[in-house]
N, C-alpha and C positions, 0 to 999 in steps of 0.2 A: 797794793795798796795796803798799809800796814793795819792791822789789826789793834784788839788786845792780847797781851800776851800774859800764859796762866808759868806756872812753877809748882810740882809739886811732890811731893815726900814721896818713894813707895817703899817701907818698911820688906824686901820681901828678899834678905842671903839668899834662898832660894835660886836666885838669877845667876850669880856672881855676883850680887858687885853688892856690897852696906850700905842700906841708903843712901840708894841715887836718887840726884836729883834728876828731875825728863821739865826740860821745859822748853813752852810750846812760842815757837817765832811763824814771823811775815807770815802773820795770817789776813788773806782777803776778806774782805767783808763784801761780802756773796749778797747781797739788793736786805731787802728784811731779816735773814739770816741769824746775826749774832744781836739780833733784836731779843732773844731770848736767852737762860744762860746755856741750854741744854742745844744751844745754837751758835753760839762760842766754843764748844767745845768740843762742837762737833767741828766745825770752819779751824783749830788749830789742829783737832791730829787729820782731816784731808790733809790740813797745808803739809806735815811733817811728814804722810803719809806718802806725800807727791812729791818733792820734794825729795827723798827715799828710794823714789820708784815702787812703791813700796805697794799700791791700791790693789793690785788685787788679792795679797793676800791680803792686806786690811779688812779692807770689801769679804772678804771669804768668811775673817774671822770672824765681825758680830752677824755673818747672817748665822755661826754657830750657832752666838752667843745666842738672838736673839729666838732661835728655834728651840735653846735650853729654855730660853724663859716658858715661852708655849708649852715646852711636852712636861718639863720639870718642874713640881711646889714646891719646894722642897728652895728649886736656884730664886725661881719666882720671889718669893717669901725672902732670902738673902739682898737680892737692887728692889725689892719697893718696903720692908719689916720698919718702922721705926725704934722694932723694940730690938735690931740687929747691933749691936756694940758697933764699934770702926774694930777696932782690936778682934771680935769673929768673924767680920768680913772678911779683914786681912788677914786672915787666917784661913776659909775658906776658900780666898778667890786663888790663893796662891796654893792649893793641894789641884782648883775646881783648873788653873791654866795650864799644866801637861796634861791631863790625861783627856781635856776636848783639840789638844794643835793648837792651840792657840798664836799667832804671831807673835818677837818681842811687841813691836811696836805699839798695839794695841795687849798682849801683856803690861807693861809699861802704863797705857794712860788709865788700865781698872786701876793699878798700881793706883794711881793721882786722882781716881773720880772712890773711892775708897777712904784712904786718906780724908779726899776731901769733905766727907760724908756725901758724895750726890754722888751713890746708884738708883739712884731711884731718876735719876736723868738719863736709866744707860738703854732705855728702850727709844727713845727720844732726840737721842744722838745717834743711836744705832739709821732712821730712821733720814736723819739730817746727810750725814753722811752718803746713803746712799744713793743722796736727790746729788751732792757734789759734784758724787761719784758721775753721774749721772749726765751732772751738765758738760764733763773735764773731761768726757770722749762726746758728745754732743750728741747726747742724747736725752730726748722729756719725758719725762716720768709723772708716769700716772698710778693714780690711788681704786687699785680696786678691792673690795671691800667684797666675802661672800657667805655663804650662809656657814660651809666651811672649806676644811683647804685646799686651792688648786692644786693639782699634781702635774709632774714637767712638760708631760704635753700641753696640758690643758694653760699653765702660764705662757707654753713656744704658740702654742693657738691662736690665743688673743694677742702677745705683740704682733706675730702676723696680719692680724688686722689690723694693729693701728694703726699701723707704717700701711699699709696702704690704704685706708688709711684720712694718715694724718703728713704719708709723705716722706718719715724719716724715722730711726729710732725711735723704738720708746723702751723705758727700765720700767720694770714695773716693782710697785709700792704695794704687794701683796697684807692684803690684813683678817680676819674673823669676824660676821659677828650674826650669829648664831642669830638673834629676830630675824633674822631677813626671813628664817625661814627658807628660803629655794634661790636663787640666780645669783644676780652682781648689783655693784654698782660697781659703775664709774667714773672718778674724775680729773679730767685733762683740763687742771688752768680755772679757768673757772664755766666750765663745760661739764652739764652732767651728766650720763649717761644711765638712770632709771633701771634695770629688767632684774628687781625685785620683785618672789610674791608677797612679800611683803604689803611692796606698796602698791603691788594688783587688789591686794584684797583688800583697801581702805578703798580705792580709787572705785571698785569692785562695790563698796560698803560705800559711800558715794554719791555714786552714783543709781541708788535704788531708796536712800532719802528723795531723789530725785522724782 
């Protein structure tokens, strides 16, 4: 089913095409995803990645961008601060793309977001593309929130446990929330497993009041 079409112009001469226009077409309407602005951008990006057989390359680039947002205060400000002009953001993104090893499709997509003044949607786009990619691979996406970042071994162990429980592969959308103090919260559709220290302490406090 066709969805919205987006066109953007990326002012980055360094990529070999002056002011090229990039259009998103053949976008699938995946449930309620397109109800949000980030969902429409994400669905368009995923549609192009799928059509060009570049899903893995795009998702790797988005993982890199997500890590940059988490680890670099400057990059985080670039994608969230209203004080950064589109021109300044464009120059910064142009300089960062080669150093981060971003694939061409994602690089052009960043140009679209930058020119449209929508870099603040990047984090939401990353998460939604991850969901769409997981669905494409026949996986279920689980949102996992932990007090501290999970390492590769912990993520692999969690995937294995969830696969045993559900009988199918599960993609992990990992998030960090220091307020949990410790433990994790796993959300899978309408189900939630809350094994955080914060919740345990709250439950203990309620029990003591009784």
